[in-house]
C-alpha positions in Angstrom: -18.5 -26.7 -24.2 -20.9 -24.4 -26.2 -19.9 -21.4 -27.7 -21.2 -19.1 -24.8 -19.5 -20.9 -22.5 -16.3 -20.2 -24.4 -16.7 -17.0 -25.3 -17.2 -16.1 -21.5 -14.1 -18.2 -20.6 -12.1 -16.1 -23.0 -13.4 -13.0 -21.9 -12.9 -13.6 -18.3 -9.5 -14.4 -18.8 -8.6 -11.4 -20.9 -10.5 -8.9 -17.7 -8.3 -11.4 -15.3 -5.2 -11.1 -16.5 -5.4 -7.1 -16.6 -6.4 -7.0 -13.1 -4.0 -9.1 -11.9 -1.3 -7.2 -13.3 -3.0 -3.5 -12.8 -4.0 -4.9 -8.8 -4.0 -8.4 -8.3 -7.7 -10.7 -7.9 -8.3 -11.2 -11.4 -9.4 -15.1 -10.0 -12.3 -13.3 -9.2 -13.4 -13.2 -12.5 -12.0 -16.7 -13.7 -13.0 -19.2 -10.8 -16.7 -17.9 -10.8 -16.5 -18.1 -14.7 -15.3 -21.7 -14.1 -17.9 -22.5 -11.9 -20.6 -21.2 -14.5 -19.7 -23.2 -16.7 -20.0 -26.3 -15.2 -16.9 -26.9 -13.0 -17.0 -28.4 -9.3 -15.6 -25.6 -7.0 -12.5 -27.7 -6.0 -11.6 -28.7 -9.9 -12.2 -24.8 -10.7 -10.1 -23.7 -7.8 -7.1 -25.7 -9.4 -8.0 -25.1 -12.8 -8.3 -21.4 -12.5 -4.4 -21.4 -10.6 -3.4 -23.1 -13.7 -5.0 -21.3 -16.1 -4.3 -17.5 -14.9 -0.6 -18.5 -14.7 1.0 -17.1 -18.1 -1.4 -14.1 -17.3 1.6 -13.7 -14.8 4.6 -13.9 -16.8 3.0 -11.8 -19.5 2.9 -9.0 -16.5 6.4 -9.2 -15.5 7.5 -8.7 -19.6 4.8 -5.4 -19.4 6.5 -4.5 -16.2 10.2 -5.2 -16.4 11.1 -1.6 -16.5 10.0 -1.3 -13.0 12.3 -4.1 -11.6 15.3 -2.5 -12.8 17.7 -2.3 -9.7 15.6 -5.1 -8.1 17.7 -8.5 -9.1 19.1 -9.3 -5.9 15.8 -8.4 -3.8 14.1 -11.1 -6.3 17.0 -13.5 -5.6 16.7 -13.5 -2.3 12.7 -13.9 -2.2 12.1 -16.0 -4.5 12.7 -19.1 -2.1 10.5 -18.5 0.4 7.7 -17.4 -2.2 8.5 -21.1 -3.6 8.2 -22.6 0.1 5.4 -21.2 1.2 3.5 -21.8 -1.7 4.0 -25.7 -1.7 2.6 -25.2 1.9 -0.2 -23.8 0.7 -0.8 -26.4 -2.1 -0.4 -29.0 0.6 -3.3 -27.7 2.6 -5.5 -26.8 0.1 -5.2 -30.8 -1.3 -5.0 -32.2 2.2 -7.7 -30.2 4.2 -11.2 -29.4 4.0 -11.4 -25.9 2.5 -14.5 -24.7 4.6 -12.2 -23.3 7.4 -9.9 -21.1 5.4 -13.0 -20.1 3.0 -14.3 -18.8 6.1 -10.6 -16.6 7.3 -10.3 -16.0 3.6 -12.7 -12.8 3.3 -11.2 -11.1 6.8 -7.4 -11.3 4.9 -8.3 -9.7 1.9 -10.5 -6.8 3.8 -7.3 -6.5 5.9 -5.0 -6.2 3.1 -6.7 -3.6 1.7 -6.7 -1.8 4.5 -3.7 -1.8 5.1 -2.5 -0.1 1.9 -5.7 2.2 2.0 -4.0 3.6 5.5 -0.7 2.7 4.4 0.8 5.9 5.8 -0.9 6.0 9.3 0.4 2.9 10.0 3.6 3.5 8.8 3.7 6.3 11.4 3.0 3.7 13.8 5.7 1.1 12.5 8.0 3.2 11.0 8.9 4.4 7.7 10.7 1.4 5.5 14.2 3.7 5.8 13.9 3.6 9.2 14.4 -0.3 9.6 17.5 -2.0 10.0 19.1 -4.2 7.2 18.2 -7.0 9.0 15.2 -6.1 10.4 13.8 -4.9 6.9 15.2 -8.7 5.7 13.5 -10.7 8.2 10.0 -8.9 7.7 10.6 -9.2 3.9 11.1 -12.8 4.2 8.1 -13.2 6.4 5.5 -11.5 4.1 6.7 -13.1 1.2 6.2 -16.5 2.5 2.8 -15.7 4.4 1.2 -14.3 1.5 3.1 -17.4 -0.6 1.1 -19.8 1.5 -2.1 -17.9 0.8 -1.5 -18.2 -3.0 -1.0 -22.0 -2.7 -4.3 -22.3 -1.4 -6.6 -20.3 -3.0 -4.7 -17.1 -4.5 -7.6 -14.3 -5.1 -6.5 -10.8 -4.2 -3.1 -12.2 -4.0 -1.6 -9.3 -5.6 -3.7 -6.8 -3.2 -2.2 -8.6 -0.4 1.5 -8.4 -1.5 1.2 -5.3 -2.7 -0.1 -3.7 0.6 2.2 -5.6 2.6 5.4 -4.9 0.5 4.2 -1.2 0.6 4.8 -1.1 4.0 8.5 -2.4 4.3 9.9 -1.6 0.9 10.9 2.2 0.3 10.3 2.4 -3.5 7.2 3.8 -5.4 4.0 1.8 -5.6 4.8 0.8 -9.8 8.1 -0.7 -8.7 6.4 -2.4 -6.0 3.9 -4.0 -8.0 6.2 -5.4 -10.6 7.9 -7.3 -7.6 4.5 -8.4 -7.1 4.0 -9.6 -10.8 7.5 -11.8 -10.5 6.5 -13.1 -6.7 3.1 -14.5 -8.6 5.0 -16.4 -11.3 6.5 -18.0 -8.7 3.2 -18.7 -6.7 1.8 -19.7 -9.9 4.7 -21.8 -10.9 4.8 -24.1 -8.4 0.6 -24.1 -8.1 0.8 -25.2 -12.2 3.5 -28.0 -11.2 1.7 -29.2 -8.1 -1.7 -29.1 -9.5 -1.0 -30.8 -12.7 0.6 -33.8 -10.9 -2.1 -33.8 -8.2 -5.0 -32.5 -8.6 -7.9 -32.6 -10.9 -7.3 -29.9 -13.8 -9.7 -29.1 -16.8 -7.2 -28.6 -19.5 -10.0 -27.7 -22.1 -10.8 -25.1 -19.7 -7.2 -24.0 -19.5 -6.4 -23.7 -23.3 -9.2 -21.0 -23.5 -8.2 -19.0 -20.3 -4.5 -19.1 -20.2 -3.9 -17.5 -24.0 -6.6 -14.8 -22.9 -4.8 -13.8 -19.8 -1.4 -13.4 -21.5 -3.2 -10.6 -23.5 -4.9 -9.0 -20.7 -1.8 -9.3 -18.6 0.6 -7.6 -20.9 -1.6 -5.0 -21.8 -2.6 -4.5 -17.6 0.9 -4.2 -17.1 1.5 -1.6 -19.4 -1.6 0.4 -18.2 -0.2 -0.2 -14.6 3.2 1.4 -15.5 1.1 4.7 -17.2 -0.9 5.3 -13.7 -0.2 8.0 -11.3 0.6 6.4 -8.1 -2.9 7.7 -6.2 -4.8 6.5 -8.8 -3.3 3.1 -8.6 -3.7 2.8 -5.0 -7.2 3.9 -5.4 -7.9 1.3 -7.9 -5.9 -1.7 -5.6 -7.9 -0.6 -2.7 -11.2 -0.7 -4.7 -10.5 -4.2 -6.0 -9.8 -5.2 -2.9 -12.7 -4.3 -1.0 -14.9 -5.4 -4.0 -12.9 -9.1 -3.6 -13.2 -9.1 -0.1 -17.2 -8.1 0.0 -17.7 -10.9 -2.5 -15.6 -13.6 -0.8 -17.6 -12.9 2.7 -20.8 -13.1 1.2 -20.2 -16.7 -0.7 -18.8 -17.7 2.6 -21.5 -16.2 5.0 -24.7 -15.9 2.8 -24.1 -18.1 0.3 
């Protein structure tokens, strides 16, 4: 690997870590970068999943103040995240990728639209405070499980999708929802790391470059996210989600 490739992967890692902490979608920076330095697409996908994990951890550290009082909620939903991620990893390793590549752009754009029109949708489905505790718990578990299946399979824009869905069913400020998203991302990353390290082809040299860079970017991005007004954070997430969805659409249907 030449110096240009090394610098590209390090820069991509820092940028992806920051984007994942603020909004999600950092894999759309690292994944193409891994392709650019010569990795085949499936190997780039699994290498990317392993590489971004440390950045998720540093994002949690950077947003830990916004997790205060959410301990019980975290403990309840983490098992659903673990099981969903394992199912997503199995889909990636056992099925052809083309079908899901076609669906992914619509999932990302749909999640982004959900966040963009959050208040209007709440008027239709009901504000979180209007949900019964049982309904809210079942809905939350379902959302976490479905998002984790996606995260285990591909994961790009997982943060956008999590924030969009969680903001509809959790009556919390967006920065606290974002902190919860960071914890879920760590669980998704833990399962994908273990699964792909055992069963998939991982380029560990690339991981050694990208992973430490995502730690720096993840911590800085999480600290920045805590200082952003809710409207600005929402605008950034919607912007990232739209861009990511369009990029995935072009890659799937245009090439």
